All heavy atoms as a GROMACS GRO file, in nm:
protein
  611
    1MET      N    1   1.038   0.815  -1.211
    1MET     CA    2   1.072   0.701  -1.130
    1MET      C    3   0.978   0.698  -1.009
    1MET      O    4   0.955   0.798  -0.944
    1MET     CB    5   1.217   0.710  -1.084
    1MET     CG    6   1.258   0.590  -1.000
    1MET     SD    7   1.422   0.602  -0.931
    1MET     CE    8   1.520   0.559  -1.071
    2ALA      N    9   0.926   0.583  -0.981
    2ALA     CA   10   0.830   0.568  -0.871
    2ALA      C   11   0.902   0.569  -0.736
    2ALA      O   12   1.004   0.504  -0.719
    2ALA     CB   13   0.752   0.438  -0.887
    3LYS      N   14   0.848   0.646  -0.643
    3LYS     CA   15   0.906   0.652  -0.510
    3LYS      C   16   0.834   0.557  -0.415
    3LYS      O   17   0.880   0.534  -0.305
    3LYS     CB   18   0.894   0.794  -0.454
    3LYS     CG   19   0.977   0.896  -0.527
    3LYS     CD   20   0.969   1.030  -0.460
    3LYS     CE   21   0.842   1.099  -0.497
    3LYS     NZ   22   0.828   1.233  -0.443
    4GLY      N   23   0.721   0.503  -0.456
    4GLY     CA   24   0.638   0.421  -0.370
    4GLY      C   25   0.688   0.279  -0.359
    4GLY      O   26   0.802   0.245  -0.392
    5ILE      N   27   0.601   0.196  -0.313
    5ILE     CA   28   0.630   0.055  -0.292
    5ILE      C   29   0.617  -0.018  -0.424
    5ILE      O   30   0.523   0.003  -0.500
    5ILE     CB   31   0.528  -0.005  -0.192
    5ILE    CG1   32   0.526   0.077  -0.064
    5ILE    CG2   33   0.558  -0.149  -0.164
    5ILE    CD1   34   0.408   0.046   0.024
    6THR      N   35   0.710  -0.106  -0.452
    6THR     CA   36   0.701  -0.185  -0.574
    6THR      C   37   0.624  -0.314  -0.547
    6THR      O   38   0.613  -0.358  -0.432
    6THR     CB   39   0.841  -0.220  -0.628
    6THR    OG1   40   0.908  -0.303  -0.533
    6THR    CG2   41   0.923  -0.095  -0.655
    7THR      N   42   0.574  -0.374  -0.650
    7THR     CA   43   0.501  -0.499  -0.634
    7THR      C   44   0.594  -0.611  -0.587
    7THR      O   45   0.551  -0.702  -0.518
    7THR     CB   46   0.433  -0.541  -0.765
    7THR    OG1   47   0.528  -0.543  -0.870
    7THR    CG2   48   0.321  -0.446  -0.799
    8ASP      N   49   0.721  -0.603  -0.624
    8ASP     CA   50   0.818  -0.704  -0.578
    8ASP      C   51   0.834  -0.697  -0.426
    8ASP      O   52   0.842  -0.800  -0.359
    8ASP     CB   53   0.954  -0.683  -0.644
    8ASP     CG   54   0.951  -0.715  -0.793
    8ASP    OD1   55   0.866  -0.798  -0.833
    8ASP    OD2   56   1.032  -0.659  -0.868
    9GLU      N   57   0.838  -0.574  -0.372
    9GLU     CA   58   0.849  -0.558  -0.227
    9GLU      C   59   0.724  -0.610  -0.158
    9GLU      O   60   0.732  -0.675  -0.053
    9GLU     CB   61   0.871  -0.412  -0.191
    9GLU     CG   62   1.005  -0.356  -0.236
    9GLU     CD   63   1.014  -0.206  -0.218
    9GLU    OE1   64   0.916  -0.143  -0.173
    9GLU    OE2   65   1.120  -0.151  -0.250
   10LEU      N   66   0.608  -0.581  -0.214
   10LEU     CA   67   0.482  -0.626  -0.155
   10LEU      C   68   0.467  -0.777  -0.164
   10LEU      O   69   0.410  -0.840  -0.076
   10LEU     CB   70   0.363  -0.558  -0.224
   10LEU     CG   71   0.346  -0.410  -0.199
   10LEU    CD1   72   0.235  -0.354  -0.287
   10LEU    CD2   73   0.316  -0.383  -0.053
   11ASP      N   74   0.518  -0.835  -0.270
   11ASP     CA   75   0.507  -0.979  -0.291
   11ASP      C   76   0.584  -1.057  -0.186
   11ASP      O   77   0.551  -1.171  -0.154
   11ASP     CB   78   0.555  -1.014  -0.431
   11ASP     CG   79   0.488  -1.137  -0.487
   11ASP    OD1   80   0.379  -1.172  -0.437
   11ASP    OD2   81   0.543  -1.198  -0.580
   12LYS      N   82   0.687  -0.996  -0.129
   12LYS     CA   83   0.769  -1.062  -0.029
   12LYS      C   84   0.707  -1.059   0.110
   12LYS      O   85   0.753  -1.128   0.200
   12LYS     CB   86   0.908  -0.998  -0.024
   12LYS     CG   87   0.987  -1.018  -0.152
   12LYS     CD   88   1.118  -0.944  -0.147
   12LYS     CE   89   1.189  -0.956  -0.282
   12LYS     NZ   90   1.310  -0.873  -0.286
   13LEU      N   91   0.602  -0.978   0.129
   13LEU     CA   92   0.538  -0.965   0.260
   13LEU      C   93   0.438  -1.078   0.283
   13LEU      O   94   0.375  -1.126   0.189
   13LEU     CB   95   0.466  -0.831   0.270
   13LEU     CG   96   0.549  -0.704   0.256
   13LEU    CD1   97   0.459  -0.582   0.260
   13LEU    CD2   98   0.654  -0.696   0.363
   14THR      N   99   0.424  -1.118   0.408
   14THR     CA  100   0.322  -1.217   0.442
   14THR      C  101   0.186  -1.148   0.444
   14THR      O  102   0.177  -1.026   0.434
   14THR     CB  103   0.350  -1.278   0.581
   14THR    OG1  104   0.341  -1.174   0.678
   14THR    CG2  105   0.486  -1.344   0.587
   15ASP      N  106   0.081  -1.228   0.459
   15ASP     CA  107  -0.054  -1.171   0.460
   15ASP      C  108  -0.074  -1.075   0.576
   15ASP      O  109  -0.140  -0.972   0.562
   15ASP     CB  110  -0.158  -1.283   0.466
   15ASP     CG  111  -0.165  -1.362   0.336
   15ASP    OD1  112  -0.127  -1.306   0.230
   15ASP    OD2  113  -0.208  -1.479   0.340
   16VAL      N  114  -0.018  -1.106   0.691
   16VAL     CA  115  -0.031  -1.020   0.809
   16VAL      C  116   0.043  -0.888   0.786
   16VAL      O  117  -0.008  -0.780   0.816
   16VAL     CB  118   0.023  -1.092   0.935
   16VAL    CG1  119   0.023  -1.000   1.055
   16VAL    CG2  120  -0.059  -1.217   0.962
   17GLU      N  121   0.164  -0.897   0.732
   17GLU     CA  122   0.241  -0.776   0.703
   17GLU      C  123   0.173  -0.692   0.596
   17GLU      O  124   0.176  -0.568   0.602
   17GLU     CB  125   0.383  -0.813   0.658
   17GLU     CG  126   0.467  -0.876   0.766
   17GLU     CD  127   0.597  -0.933   0.714
   17GLU    OE1  128   0.605  -0.969   0.594
   17GLU    OE2  129   0.691  -0.944   0.794
   18LEU      N  130   0.112  -0.758   0.499
   18LEU     CA  131   0.040  -0.687   0.393
   18LEU      C  132  -0.080  -0.612   0.450
   18LEU      O  133  -0.104  -0.496   0.413
   18LEU     CB  134  -0.006  -0.788   0.287
   18LEU     CG  135  -0.039  -0.733   0.149
   18LEU    CD1  136   0.083  -0.669   0.086
   18LEU    CD2  137  -0.091  -0.844   0.060
   19ALA      N  138  -0.152  -0.674   0.542
   19ALA     CA  139  -0.265  -0.608   0.606
   19ALA      C  140  -0.218  -0.488   0.689
   19ALA      O  141  -0.284  -0.383   0.691
   19ALA     CB  142  -0.342  -0.706   0.693
   20ALA      N  143  -0.105  -0.503   0.756
   20ALA     CA  144  -0.050  -0.392   0.835
   20ALA      C  145  -0.008  -0.277   0.744
   20ALA      O  146  -0.031  -0.160   0.776
   20ALA     CB  147   0.068  -0.441   0.918
   21LYS      N  148   0.052  -0.310   0.631
   21LYS     CA  149   0.093  -0.208   0.534
   21LYS      C  150  -0.028  -0.135   0.478
   21LYS      O  151  -0.025  -0.014   0.458
   21LYS     CB  152   0.174  -0.274   0.423
   21LYS     CG  153   0.244  -0.178   0.333
   21LYS     CD  154   0.348  -0.103   0.408
   21LYS     CE  155   0.480  -0.114   0.342
   21LYS     NZ  156   0.578  -0.022   0.402
   22LEU      N  157  -0.137  -0.209   0.454
   22LEU     CA  158  -0.260  -0.149   0.405
   22LEU      C  159  -0.316  -0.052   0.507
   22LEU      O  160  -0.354   0.061   0.472
   22LEU     CB  161  -0.364  -0.257   0.373
   22LEU     CG  162  -0.500  -0.208   0.327
   22LEU    CD1  163  -0.489  -0.132   0.196
   22LEU    CD2  164  -0.595  -0.325   0.313
   23GLN      N  165  -0.320  -0.092   0.633
   23GLN     CA  166  -0.370  -0.004   0.738
   23GLN      C  167  -0.285   0.122   0.750
   23GLN      O  168  -0.337   0.232   0.762
   23GLN     CB  169  -0.372  -0.080   0.872
   23GLN     CG  170  -0.430   0.000   0.985
   23GLN     CD  171  -0.578   0.034   0.962
   23GLN    OE1  172  -0.652  -0.045   0.903
   23GLN    NE2  173  -0.619   0.148   1.009
   24GLU      N  174  -0.154   0.105   0.742
   24GLU     CA  175  -0.062   0.218   0.750
   24GLU      C  176  -0.085   0.316   0.633
   24GLU      O  177  -0.087   0.437   0.653
   24GLU     CB  178   0.081   0.164   0.747
   24GLU     CG  179   0.189   0.268   0.748
   24GLU     CD  180   0.326   0.203   0.734
   24GLU    OE1  181   0.351   0.101   0.801
   24GLU    OE2  182   0.408   0.255   0.657
   25SER      N  183  -0.104   0.261   0.514
   25SER     CA  184  -0.125   0.345   0.396
   25SER      C  185  -0.258   0.419   0.404
   25SER      O  186  -0.268   0.535   0.365
   25SER     CB  187  -0.120   0.260   0.269
   25SER     OG  188   0.009   0.208   0.251
   26LYS      N  189  -0.361   0.351   0.455
   26LYS     CA  190  -0.491   0.416   0.470
   26LYS      C  191  -0.485   0.532   0.570
   26LYS      O  192  -0.545   0.637   0.548
   26LYS     CB  193  -0.598   0.315   0.513
   26LYS     CG  194  -0.645   0.227   0.400
   26LYS     CD  195  -0.758   0.139   0.449
   26LYS     CE  196  -0.822   0.065   0.335
   26LYS     NZ  197  -0.943  -0.008   0.379
   27GLU      N  198  -0.411   0.512   0.678
   27GLU     CA  199  -0.394   0.620   0.776
   27GLU      C  200  -0.318   0.738   0.716
   27GLU      O  201  -0.353   0.853   0.739
   27GLU     CB  202  -0.320   0.568   0.899
   27GLU     CG  203  -0.403   0.474   0.985
   27GLU     CD  204  -0.325   0.412   1.098
   27GLU    OE1  205  -0.208   0.451   1.121
   27GLU    OE2  206  -0.381   0.323   1.164
   28GLU      N  207  -0.216   0.707   0.636
   28GLU     CA  208  -0.141   0.814   0.571
   28GLU      C  209  -0.229   0.890   0.473
   28GLU      O  210  -0.224   1.013   0.466
   28GLU     CB  211  -0.020   0.756   0.498
   28GLU     CG  212   0.066   0.863   0.433
   28GLU     CD  213   0.187   0.808   0.361
   28GLU    OE1  214   0.206   0.685   0.358
   28GLU    OE2  215   0.263   0.890   0.307
   29LEU      N  216  -0.313   0.818   0.398
   29LEU     CA  217  -0.404   0.883   0.305
   29LEU      C  218  -0.502   0.974   0.378
   29LEU      O  219  -0.529   1.086   0.334
   29LEU     CB  220  -0.480   0.779   0.223
   29LEU     CG  221  -0.574   0.832   0.116
   29LEU    CD1  222  -0.499   0.915   0.012
   29LEU    CD2  223  -0.650   0.719   0.050
   30PHE      N  224  -0.554   0.928   0.491
   30PHE     CA  225  -0.644   1.011   0.571
   30PHE      C  226  -0.574   1.139   0.614
   30PHE      O  227  -0.630   1.249   0.602
   30PHE     CB  228  -0.693   0.933   0.694
   30PHE     CG  229  -0.775   1.016   0.787
   30PHE    CD1  230  -0.909   1.039   0.760
   30PHE    CD2  231  -0.718   1.072   0.900
   30PHE    CE1  232  -0.986   1.117   0.846
   30PHE    CE2  233  -0.794   1.150   0.986
   30PHE     CZ  234  -0.928   1.172   0.959
   31ASN      N  235  -0.452   1.126   0.664
   31ASN     CA  236  -0.377   1.243   0.709
   31ASN      C  237  -0.346   1.339   0.593
   31ASN      O  238  -0.352   1.460   0.610
   31ASN     CB  239  -0.248   1.201   0.778
   31ASN     CG  240  -0.274   1.134   0.911
   31ASN    OD1  241  -0.374   1.160   0.976
   31ASN    ND2  242  -0.185   1.045   0.951
   32LEU      N  243  -0.314   1.283   0.477
   32LEU     CA  244  -0.287   1.367   0.361
   32LEU      C  245  -0.412   1.442   0.316
   32LEU      O  246  -0.406   1.560   0.282
   32LEU     CB  247  -0.232   1.284   0.246
   32LEU     CG  248  -0.089   1.234   0.261
   32LEU    CD1  249  -0.056   1.134   0.152
   32LEU    CD2  250   0.009   1.350   0.259
   33ARG      N  251  -0.525   1.373   0.317
   33ARG     CA  252  -0.651   1.438   0.280
   33ARG      C  253  -0.686   1.549   0.378
   33ARG      O  254  -0.732   1.656   0.340
   33ARG     CB  255  -0.764   1.337   0.275
   33ARG     CG  256  -0.761   1.249   0.153
   33ARG     CD  257  -0.877   1.154   0.153
   33ARG     NE  258  -0.880   1.075   0.031
   33ARG     CZ  259  -0.945   0.962   0.018
   33ARG    NH1  260  -1.012   0.911   0.121
   33ARG    NH2  261  -0.943   0.896  -0.095
   34PHE      N  262  -0.664   1.523   0.505
   34PHE     CA  263  -0.690   1.624   0.608
   34PHE      C  264  -0.601   1.746   0.587
   34PHE      O  265  -0.646   1.860   0.596
   34PHE     CB  266  -0.667   1.564   0.746
   34PHE     CG  267  -0.709   1.654   0.858
   34PHE    CD1  268  -0.842   1.666   0.892
   34PHE    CD2  269  -0.615   1.727   0.929
   34PHE    CE1  270  -0.883   1.750   0.995
   34PHE    CE2  271  -0.653   1.810   1.031
   34PHE     CZ  272  -0.788   1.822   1.064
   35SER      N  273  -0.474   1.722   0.556
   35SER     CA  274  -0.381   1.831   0.530
   35SER      C  275  -0.421   1.910   0.406
   35SER      O  276  -0.405   2.032   0.401
   35SER     CB  277  -0.239   1.778   0.513
   35SER     OG  278  -0.192   1.721   0.632
   36ALA      N  279  -0.472   1.841   0.307
   36ALA     CA  280  -0.514   1.909   0.184
   36ALA      C  281  -0.632   2.001   0.210
   36ALA      O  282  -0.639   2.112   0.156
   36ALA     CB  283  -0.550   1.805   0.076
   37VAL      N  284  -0.725   1.957   0.292
   37VAL     CA  285  -0.843   2.038   0.322
   37VAL      C  286  -0.806   2.161   0.404
   37VAL      O  287  -0.862   2.268   0.384
   37VAL     CB  288  -0.948   1.952   0.398
   37VAL    CG1  289  -1.061   2.038   0.452
   37VAL    CG2  290  -1.003   1.845   0.305
   38THR      N  291  -0.709   2.146   0.493
   38THR     CA  292  -0.668   2.258   0.577
   38THR      C  293  -0.558   2.342   0.511
   38THR      O  294  -0.500   2.429   0.575
   38THR     CB  295  -0.618   2.209   0.714
   38THR    OG1  296  -0.511   2.118   0.694
   38THR    CG2  297  -0.730   2.143   0.792
   39HIS      N  298  -0.528   2.314   0.384
   39HIS     CA  299  -0.432   2.390   0.304
   39HIS      C  300  -0.291   2.386   0.361
   39HIS      O  301  -0.217   2.482   0.354
   39HIS     CB  302  -0.478   2.536   0.288
   39HIS     CG  303  -0.613   2.548   0.228
   39HIS    ND1  304  -0.638   2.517   0.096
   39HIS    CD2  305  -0.733   2.583   0.282
   39HIS    CE1  306  -0.766   2.534   0.071
   39HIS    NE2  307  -0.827   2.574   0.183
   40ARG      N  308  -0.254   2.272   0.418
   40ARG     CA  309  -0.119   2.254   0.472
   40ARG      C  310  -0.042   2.147   0.396
   40ARG      O  311   0.068   2.111   0.435
   40ARG     CB  312  -0.124   2.218   0.620
   40ARG     CG  313  -0.176   2.329   0.708
   40ARG     CD  314  -0.165   2.292   0.854
   40ARG     NE  315  -0.256   2.181   0.881
   40ARG     CZ  316  -0.224   2.076   0.956
   40ARG    NH1  317  -0.107   2.066   1.011
   40ARG    NH2  318  -0.311   1.979   0.977
   41LEU      N  319  -0.098   2.097   0.287
   41LEU     CA  320  -0.034   1.989   0.212
   41LEU      C  321   0.077   2.048   0.125
   41LEU      O  322   0.054   2.139   0.047
   41LEU     CB  323  -0.137   1.918   0.124
   41LEU     CG  324  -0.088   1.797   0.046
   41LEU    CD1  325  -0.041   1.689   0.142
   41LEU    CD2  326  -0.197   1.744  -0.043
   42GLU      N  327   0.198   1.995   0.142
   42GLU     CA  328   0.312   2.046   0.067
   42GLU      C  329   0.332   1.972  -0.065
   42GLU      O  330   0.368   2.031  -0.164
   42GLU     CB  331   0.438   2.034   0.152
   42GLU     CG  332   0.435   2.121   0.275
   42GLU     CD  333   0.557   2.100   0.363
   42GLU    OE1  334   0.652   2.031   0.320
   42GLU    OE2  335   0.556   2.153   0.475
   43ASP      N  336   0.309   1.842  -0.065
   43ASP     CA  337   0.333   1.760  -0.184
   43ASP      C  338   0.202   1.695  -0.228
   43ASP      O  339   0.165   1.589  -0.177
   43ASP     CB  340   0.438   1.654  -0.153
   43ASP     CG  341   0.476   1.572  -0.274
   43ASP    OD1  342   0.443   1.611  -0.388
   43ASP    OD2  343   0.541   1.466  -0.256
   44SER      N  344   0.133   1.757  -0.321
   44SER     CA  345   0.003   1.704  -0.363
   44SER      C  346   0.017   1.574  -0.443
   44SER      O  347  -0.078   1.496  -0.451
   44SER     CB  348  -0.072   1.808  -0.446
   44SER     OG  349   0.002   1.841  -0.562
   45GLY      N  350   0.132   1.549  -0.499
   45GLY     CA  351   0.156   1.425  -0.572
   45GLY      C  352   0.159   1.304  -0.482
   45GLY      O  353   0.140   1.191  -0.527
   46ARG      N  354   0.182   1.327  -0.354
   46ARG     CA  355   0.187   1.216  -0.258
   46ARG      C  356   0.050   1.150  -0.244
   46ARG      O  357   0.042   1.029  -0.221
   46ARG     CB  358   0.236   1.270  -0.123
   46ARG     CG  359   0.255   1.165  -0.019
   46ARG     CD  360   0.380   1.084  -0.042
   46ARG     NE  361   0.391   0.984   0.066
   46ARG     CZ  362   0.416   0.857   0.045
   46ARG    NH1  363   0.440   0.813  -0.075
   46ARG    NH2  364   0.419   0.773   0.146
   47LEU      N  365  -0.058   1.228  -0.259
   47LEU     CA  366  -0.193   1.171  -0.253
   47LEU      C  367  -0.211   1.062  -0.358
   47LEU      O  368  -0.258   0.952  -0.329
   47LEU     CB  369  -0.298   1.281  -0.275
   47LEU     CG  370  -0.336   1.365  -0.157
   47LEU    CD1  371  -0.414   1.487  -0.202
   47LEU    CD2  372  -0.415   1.285  -0.058
   48LYS      N  373  -0.172   1.093  -0.480
   48LYS     CA  374  -0.184   0.998  -0.590
   48LYS      C  375  -0.098   0.875  -0.566
   48LYS      O  376  -0.140   0.762  -0.589
   48LYS     CB  377  -0.142   1.068  -0.719
   48LYS     CG  378  -0.157   0.985  -0.843
   48LYS     CD  379  -0.118   1.066  -0.965
   48LYS     CE  380  -0.134   0.990  -1.093
   48LYS     NZ  381  -0.096   1.069  -1.210
   49GLU      N  382   0.022   0.898  -0.515
   49GLU     CA  383   0.114   0.788  -0.489
   49GLU      C  384   0.060   0.693  -0.383
   49GLU      O  385   0.065   0.570  -0.399
   49GLU     CB  386   0.248   0.846  -0.443
   49GLU     CG  387   0.356   0.746  -0.422
   49GLU     CD  388   0.486   0.812  -0.378
   49GLU    OE1  389   0.511   0.928  -0.417
   49GLU    OE2  390   0.560   0.748  -0.303
   50VAL      N  391   0.004   0.747  -0.276
   50VAL     CA  392  -0.050   0.664  -0.168
   50VAL      C  393  -0.173   0.587  -0.216
   50VAL      O  394  -0.190   0.469  -0.184
   50VAL     CB  395  -0.081   0.749  -0.043
   50VAL    CG1  396  -0.154   0.668   0.062
   50VAL    CG2  397   0.047   0.806   0.015
   51ARG      N  398  -0.259   0.653  -0.294
   51ARG     CA  399  -0.376   0.583  -0.349
   51ARG      C  400  -0.333   0.466  -0.436
   51ARG      O  401  -0.394   0.358  -0.431
   51ARG     CB  402  -0.463   0.679  -0.429
   51ARG     CG  403  -0.553   0.765  -0.347
   51ARG     CD  404  -0.664   0.829  -0.428
   51ARG     NE  405  -0.623   0.879  -0.558
   51ARG     CZ  406  -0.590   1.006  -0.584
   51ARG    NH1  407  -0.592   1.096  -0.489
   51ARG    NH2  408  -0.555   1.041  -0.706
   52ARG      N  409  -0.231   0.486  -0.516
   52ARG     CA  410  -0.182   0.378  -0.602
   52ARG      C  411  -0.120   0.265  -0.521
   52ARG      O  412  -0.133   0.148  -0.556
   52ARG     CB  413  -0.083   0.432  -0.704
   52ARG     CG  414  -0.152   0.512  -0.811
   52ARG     CD  415  -0.058   0.551  -0.919
   52ARG     NE  416  -0.132   0.623  -1.023
   52ARG     CZ  417  -0.081   0.659  -1.138
   52ARG    NH1  418   0.045   0.634  -1.165
   52ARG    NH2  419  -0.154   0.723  -1.227
   53ASN      N  420  -0.050   0.300  -0.411
   53ASN     CA  421   0.006   0.197  -0.324
   53ASN      C  422  -0.105   0.113  -0.262
   53ASN      O  423  -0.092  -0.010  -0.253
   53ASN     CB  424   0.091   0.260  -0.214
   53ASN     CG  425   0.223   0.312  -0.265
   53ASN    OD1  426   0.270   0.272  -0.371
   53ASN    ND2  427   0.283   0.401  -0.190
   54ILE      N  428  -0.213   0.177  -0.221
   54ILE     CA  429  -0.327   0.105  -0.165
   54ILE      C  430  -0.386   0.011  -0.270
   54ILE      O  431  -0.417  -0.105  -0.241
   54ILE     CB  432  -0.432   0.202  -0.110
   54ILE    CG1  433  -0.378   0.273   0.014
   54ILE    CG2  434  -0.563   0.130  -0.079
   54ILE    CD1  435  -0.463   0.387   0.064
   55ALA      N  436  -0.397   0.058  -0.393
   55ALA     CA  437  -0.449  -0.026  -0.501
   55ALA      C  438  -0.358  -0.145  -0.526
   55ALA      O  439  -0.405  -0.257  -0.549
   55ALA     CB  440  -0.465   0.057  -0.628
   56ARG      N  441  -0.226  -0.123  -0.519
   56ARG     CA  442  -0.132  -0.234  -0.537
   56ARG      C  443  -0.149  -0.339  -0.428
   56ARG      O  444  -0.146  -0.459  -0.456
   56ARG     CB  445   0.011  -0.181  -0.534
   56ARG     CG  446   0.057  -0.116  -0.660
   56ARG     CD  447   0.206  -0.081  -0.653
   56ARG     NE  448   0.239   0.004  -0.765
   56ARG     CZ  449   0.257   0.135  -0.755
   56ARG    NH1  450   0.248   0.196  -0.639
   56ARG    NH2  451   0.285   0.206  -0.863
   57ILE      N  452  -0.167  -0.292  -0.306
   57ILE     CA  453  -0.184  -0.386  -0.194
   57ILE      C  454  -0.311  -0.468  -0.211
   57ILE      O  455  -0.311  -0.590  -0.194
   57ILE     CB  456  -0.184  -0.310  -0.060
   57ILE    CG1  457  -0.046  -0.249  -0.034
   57ILE    CG2  458  -0.224  -0.402   0.055
   57ILE    CD1  459  -0.041  -0.150   0.081
   58TYR      N  460  -0.421  -0.401  -0.248
   58TYR     CA  461  -0.546  -0.473  -0.272
   58TYR      C  462  -0.531  -0.574  -0.386
   58TYR      O  463  -0.586  -0.684  -0.380
   58TYR     CB  464  -0.660  -0.376  -0.305
   58TYR     CG  465  -0.728  -0.317  -0.185
   58TYR    CD1  466  -0.748  -0.180  -0.176
   58TYR    CD2  467  -0.776  -0.396  -0.081
   58TYR    CE1  468  -0.812  -0.124  -0.066
   58TYR    CE2  469  -0.840  -0.341   0.028
   58TYR     CZ  470  -0.859  -0.205   0.035
   58TYR     OH  471  -0.922  -0.151   0.143
   59THR      N  472  -0.458  -0.537  -0.490
   59THR     CA  473  -0.438  -0.626  -0.604
   59THR      C  474  -0.360  -0.751  -0.563
   59THR      O  475  -0.399  -0.863  -0.597
   59THR     CB  476  -0.365  -0.554  -0.718
   59THR    OG1  477  -0.443  -0.441  -0.758
   59THR    CG2  478  -0.342  -0.645  -0.836
   60ILE      N  479  -0.252  -0.732  -0.489
   60ILE     CA  480  -0.172  -0.846  -0.441
   60ILE      C  481  -0.257  -0.938  -0.354
   60ILE      O  482  -0.255  -1.060  -0.369
   60ILE     CB  483  -0.049  -0.797  -0.362
   60ILE    CG1  484   0.043  -0.712  -0.449
   60ILE    CG2  485   0.027  -0.914  -0.299
   60ILE    CD1  486   0.135  -0.785  -0.539
   61ALA      N  487  -0.335  -0.878  -0.262
   61ALA     CA  488  -0.419  -0.957  -0.172
   61ALA      C  489  -0.522  -1.037  -0.251
   61ALA      O  490  -0.546  -1.155  -0.224
   61ALA     CB  491  -0.487  -0.867  -0.070
   62ARG      N  492  -0.584  -0.975  -0.349
   62ARG     CA  493  -0.687  -1.043  -0.430
   62ARG      C  494  -0.625  -1.154  -0.514
   62ARG      O  495  -0.683  -1.263  -0.528
   62ARG     CB  496  -0.760  -0.943  -0.518
   62ARG     CG  497  -0.870  -1.002  -0.601
   62ARG     CD  498  -0.982  -1.055  -0.515
   62ARG     NE  499  -1.087  -1.108  -0.602
   62ARG     CZ  500  -1.166  -1.207  -0.569
   62ARG    NH1  501  -1.157  -1.262  -0.448
   62ARG    NH2  502  -1.257  -1.251  -0.651
   63GLU      N  503  -0.509  -1.129  -0.570
   63GLU     CA  504  -0.442  -1.233  -0.649
   63GLU      C  505  -0.405  -1.353  -0.562
   63GLU      O  506  -0.410  -1.466  -0.608
   63GLU     CB  507  -0.318  -1.176  -0.717
   63GLU     CG  508  -0.351  -1.085  -0.834
   63GLU     CD  509  -0.229  -1.022  -0.898
   63GLU    OE1  510  -0.118  -1.030  -0.841
   63GLU    OE2  511  -0.245  -0.962  -1.005
   64ARG      N  512  -0.370  -1.327  -0.437
   64ARG     CA  513  -0.342  -1.438  -0.346
   64ARG      C  514  -0.469  -1.518  -0.316
   64ARG      O  515  -0.465  -1.639  -0.305
   64ARG     CB  516  -0.280  -1.386  -0.217
   64ARG     CG  517  -0.136  -1.342  -0.234
   64ARG     CD  518  -0.078  -1.293  -0.104
   64ARG     NE  519   0.059  -1.246  -0.125
   64ARG     CZ  520   0.134  -1.194  -0.029
   64ARG    NH1  521   0.086  -1.181   0.094
   64ARG    NH2  522   0.256  -1.154  -0.055
   65GLU      N  523  -0.582  -1.449  -0.301
   65GLU     CA  524  -0.709  -1.517  -0.278
   65GLU      C  525  -0.745  -1.607  -0.395
   65GLU      O  526  -0.796  -1.718  -0.376
   65GLU     CB  527  -0.822  -1.416  -0.259
   65GLU     CG  528  -0.824  -1.346  -0.127
   65GLU     CD  529  -0.936  -1.244  -0.119
   65GLU    OE1  530  -1.031  -1.250  -0.201
   65GLU    OE2  531  -0.928  -1.158  -0.031
   66LEU      N  532  -0.719  -1.560  -0.516
   66LEU     CA  533  -0.754  -1.636  -0.635
   66LEU      C  534  -0.649  -1.741  -0.671
   66LEU      O  535  -0.670  -1.821  -0.762
   66LEU     CB  536  -0.772  -1.540  -0.754
   66LEU     CG  537  -0.886  -1.440  -0.741
   66LEU    CD1  538  -0.883  -1.343  -0.858
   66LEU    CD2  539  -1.019  -1.511  -0.732
   67GLY      N  540  -0.536  -1.740  -0.602
   67GLY     CA  541  -0.432  -1.838  -0.630
   67GLY      C  542  -0.339  -1.799  -0.742
   67GLY      O  543  -0.260  -1.881  -0.789
   68ILE      N  544  -0.346  -1.675  -0.787
   68ILE     CA  545  -0.258  -1.629  -0.893
   68ILE      C  546  -0.117  -1.607  -0.838
   68ILE      O  547  -0.017  -1.638  -0.903
   68ILE     CB  548  -0.312  -1.499  -0.956
   68ILE    CG1  549  -0.448  -1.527  -1.021
   68ILE    CG2  550  -0.214  -1.440  -1.057
   68ILE    CD1  551  -0.522  -1.404  -1.064
   69ARG      N  552  -0.110  -1.550  -0.719
   69ARG     CA  553   0.018  -1.530  -0.648
   69ARG      C  554   0.014  -1.614  -0.521
   69ARG      O  555  -0.091  -1.644  -0.470
   69ARG     CB  556   0.036  -1.384  -0.607
   69ARG     CG  557   0.067  -1.291  -0.717
   69ARG     CD  558   0.090  -1.152  -0.658
   69ARG     NE  559   0.089  -1.053  -0.762
   69ARG     CZ  560   0.200  -0.991  -0.805
   69ARG    NH1  561   0.314  -1.019  -0.751
   69ARG    NH2  562   0.191  -0.902  -0.901
   70THR      N  563   0.131  -1.645  -0.471
   70THR     CA  564   0.138  -1.717  -0.346
   70THR      C  565   0.210  -1.632  -0.244
   70THR      O  566   0.302  -1.558  -0.277
   70THR     CB  567   0.212  -1.852  -0.362
   70THR    OG1  568   0.344  -1.826  -0.412
   70THR    CG2  569   0.138  -1.944  -0.455
   71ALA      N  570   0.167  -1.644  -0.120
   71ALA     CA  571   0.231  -1.574  -0.010
   71ALA      C  572   0.362  -1.644   0.020
   71ALA      O  573   0.376  -1.765  -0.001
   71ALA     CB  574   0.141  -1.574   0.113
   72PRO      N  575   0.462  -1.571   0.068
   72PRO     CA  576   0.588  -1.636   0.102
   72PRO      C  577   0.568  -1.735   0.216
   72PRO      O  578   0.482  -1.715   0.303
   72PRO     CB  579   0.679  -1.520   0.145
   72PRO     CG  580   0.588  -1.408   0.175
   72PRO     CD  581   0.463  -1.428   0.095
   73THR      N  582   0.645  -1.840   0.215
   73THR     CA  583   0.632  -1.940   0.320
   73THR      C  584   0.690  -1.888   0.450
   73THR      O  585   0.778  -1.803   0.450
   73THR     CB  586   0.706  -2.070   0.278
   73THR    OG1  587   0.843  -2.038   0.253
   73THR    CG2  588   0.644  -2.130   0.156
   74ALA      N  589   0.641  -1.941   0.559
   74ALA     CA  590   0.689  -1.900   0.691
   74ALA      C  591   0.832  -1.949   0.709
   74ALA      O  592   0.868  -2.061   0.672
   74ALA     CB  593   0.600  -1.956   0.800
   75LYS      N  594   0.914  -1.864   0.768
   75LYS     CA  595   1.054  -1.900   0.791
   75LYS      C  596   1.062  -1.992   0.912
   75LYS      O  597   0.995  -1.973   1.011
   75LYS     CB  598   1.137  -1.774   0.813
   75LYS     CG  599   1.141  -1.687   0.690
   75LYS     CD  600   1.220  -1.562   0.716
   75LYS     CE  601   1.217  -1.474   0.592
   75LYS     NZ  602   1.281  -1.347   0.615
   76LYS      N  603   1.150  -2.091   0.903
   76LYS     CA  604   1.163  -2.189   1.010
   76LYS      C  605   1.260  -2.145   1.116
   76LYS      O  606   1.351  -2.077   1.100
   76LYS     CB  607   1.208  -2.324   0.952
   76LYS     CG  608   1.104  -2.382   0.862
   76LYS     CD  609   1.152  -2.513   0.807
   76LYS     CE  610   1.049  -2.570   0.711
   76LYS     NZ  611   1.090  -2.693   0.654
   0.00000   0.00000   0.00000
């Protein structure tokens, strides 16, 4: 069972929130890589999970650019 972010959850985010989530995931990946190099990483599977989350975010963003998916409308 996946512990990461699902595409349904990402699909509900606006473009700004999606960019913030991407930045957050990239920072987490950097920290995980740093921990792995210094031999302090406890869960090595988390690296793979974060990389896949980043790929999901990029996929959603690209599909929105191409018009395959639509961003949620702004709430009134």
